[in-house]
N, C-alpha and C positions, 0 to 999 in steps of 0.2 A: 409339222416338221418332219420332212422325208429323212429316212435313215436306212443304213445297211449295217451288218455286223460280221465280224470275222474273228478268228482265233490268232492271237499274236504268235508268231512262229517260234520264238525263243522261250519266253516265260509261260506261254500258253494261257495268257489272260484273254478274256473276251474284250474285244475292242469294238466300239461303235463309231460309225461316221454319220453325222447328222448335218442337215442344212438348218442352222439355228438363227433366229432373229438376233441381230446385233444388240438389241436392247435387253437381251436375256443373258448377255455375257458381261461379267465384271472383272476389273483388274484388282487383284488382291494386293495387300500391302507388302507382301514379300517380293513383288516385282520391282525392277530398278526404275530409275527415272527415264522419262521419254527423251529420245534423241530427235531433235527437230530435223537434222540432216538426214538421218535414216528414214524418218517419216516421209520426208519429201521424195526421197528416192524410191520408196515403196509406192507412193502415189503415182509417180511417173511410170513405174514398171507395171502397175495394175492397169493403168490407163492404156498401155500398149498391148499387154498380153493377157489381160483379164485376171480375175481372181481365181486362181487354179490350185493354190497351195494351201491346204487346210491349216487352221490354227489348232493348237493342242489345249484341251480344256479338261477340267475335272468337275463332277457335280458339287455344288456348294451345299450348305446346310439348308438353304431355302429351296424348296421344290421348283423345278424348271428354271433354276438360275445356275449359271455355270461360271467357273473362275478360269481365266486364261492362264496358262502356266508357260506357254511359249507362243511366240508371234504376237505379242501384245501390240507391236507396232503395226503389224499387218491389220489387226483389229481396228486400231485407231485410224488407220489410212482409209479402211472400208467405210467407217463412219463419215470421215470428212469428204469422201467421194459420193456419199449419198446411198451407199449399198445398204440394203435392209436385212438381207439374209446372207450368211457365209458358211462354207463348209467347215466342219469342226470334227476332229478326232477326239472322242471322249475316252479318257484314260481313267483307271481306278483312282480313288481319292489319294491313296498313299503315294502316288507319283509326285504329289507336291513336295514331298520330302527330298526329292532328287532334282529340284528345279534348276540348281546350278549346272548340273550336267545336261539337262534338257535344253537350256537356253542356248540357242545356236545362231540366232539372228544377228547378234551383236556380241563380240567377245566381251565377257564381263570384266570390268575394272576391279581393282582390289576392294574399293569402296562397295561395289555391286555384291561381290562375293561375301564381304563382311556383313552387309545388311541382310542378305538371304540366309546366311548362316545363323544370324541372330534371331531372325523370325522363326526358324525351325527350333532353335534352342528354347525360345520363349513358349512355343506351342507345347513342347514336351515337358518344360518345367511346370507348366500349368496342369497338364493332363496326366503325367507320370513323375511326380515330384520324388518318388522314392527309388526310381530307377537311376542307375549310374549314368553320368555323362558319357563315359567311354562306351558303354553298351548302346546307347541311343545314337550318338553323333558320328561314331567311327565310320559307318558306311553311308552316311548322309551328307557329310561335309569333308571336303578334301584335307583341309588344314585346321587344326584347332586355334591357331593364332587369329583366324578370321573372326572368331567370337570375341577374343580379347580386343581386337582392333575396333569392333563396333561399340564395345563398352566405352572405349576411348572417345569415340565420335559422338555417341548418343548419350550415354550416362553423364560423361564429363563435358559434353558439348564442345568438344574440340574438333570443329569442323575442318580445320586446316592441318590436321595431324598428318606428317609425312610418312605414312605407312610403308611406302616403297623403300624408304631408307633402312627400315628395320626388318624387311622380309627375310633376308638371308639368315639373319640372327635368330629370328623367331622360329624359323623352320627347324633350328637346331635345339631350341630350348623349351618351346611351348609344347604342350601335350594334352591329349584328352584326359579328363580327370576321372579317377576312379572313386568318385564320391557321388552321393545322390544329387539329382538336379537341383533340389531345393537348397543345397549347400554350395553347389557349383557357381550359382550366380554371385555370391559374395566373394568367392575366390577369383572370379573373373574380374570383378570390380577392383580387387586388390592388385591383380596383375596389371590391369589398365592404369591404375594409379602409379605404379612403379614405372611403367613405361612412359608415362608423362613426365616423370622426374628426369628420366634420361633425355627425353625430347627437349626439355628446358635447357639442359646443359649443351645439347647439340646446337640449339639455336644461338646460344651465346657464342659458341666457338665459331659458327658460320659467320656471325656478325663481326667478331673480332678479326677474322681472316679477310673481311671485305669481299666476300664472295657474292656473285650476282646470279648464279644459276642454281636454283633450288635442288636440282638433281645432284649437285656436288655434296649434299648432305649424305647421300648414300656412300660417297667415296670416304667421307670422314669416319662414318660408322664402320665401314669395311676395314679401313686402316687401323682403327682403334681395336677392332675385333682380332685382326691378325697380330697386333702387338701383344695381346693377351694370350691367345691360344695357338698362334702360329697357323700358317695356311693349311698345313697338312694334318691337323688334329681332326680325326673323324668322330670321336666320341667326346661329348662334353660332359664331364662328371659333375660340374656344379649344377645346382638347381636353378630354377628360373630367376629367383630374386638375386642369388649370388652372382650369376652370370651378368645380369643387367647392372648390378652395383659395381662390378668390375669395369664394365663398359662405361658407366657414368664417371668413374674415377679416371679412366684412360682417355677419354675424349679430349679433355683440355691439353693433353700432352701431345696430340696429334700434329705432325708436320707433313705437309704434302709436297711432293716434288712438282717441278714445272710440268712434267709429263702428266702427272695425275691431275693437276689443275686444269690442263688443256683438254682432258678427256671429254668433258661435257660442254666445252665452248662451242 
């Protein structure tokens, strides 16, 4: 495996660039699902202009095996095209904690962000159970509600949870927890359970109004939230559970104007 190395100019870490056999690179569970459309586009691009953009990898726990943390689609495209060696930039292992920020080949969906945040959460829950969630997750995950949403999806098996409908609300009331990671898991489960309660009421309201566009669920939540806290309230004094309980009680009272109904048509 041919390689060169240099000093990264900002953080001053040593970076290596290798030509690595594709069978020595694995896709970790923290990565998102493969996009068939993007995969085909990359295959077309590589066929025209060659494989000139390195993938980003980190060393795995197994010697001479690497985990791809960006450009997994490019890796898969190379395999399908029969390429046996690809250029790879080898980053320090801790770079895996910042995979959400590094992933640039396809803008991550909320589900992608939630999955990756959860994987980071689980790693540190197992390795540093006595460290607080806030200390560990603050600079590794952009939003704490990503973790809560993945508990909804994975722990409670709610695959169709409309996370987009609650994002604006969760940005205001969810927070990184100042408790040990070993205790944070149960709190995230409790928050996910409360969120599902509100979702059930939202789905009932959606069906009662005979709405057809699922994105209108976001409009219902936003209207209920405004009815409770008014649009210009900047600081929500209520805690997570109190705020969601109020939202749960207010959703059945929501009435949408024709203009609001047409917004998502």
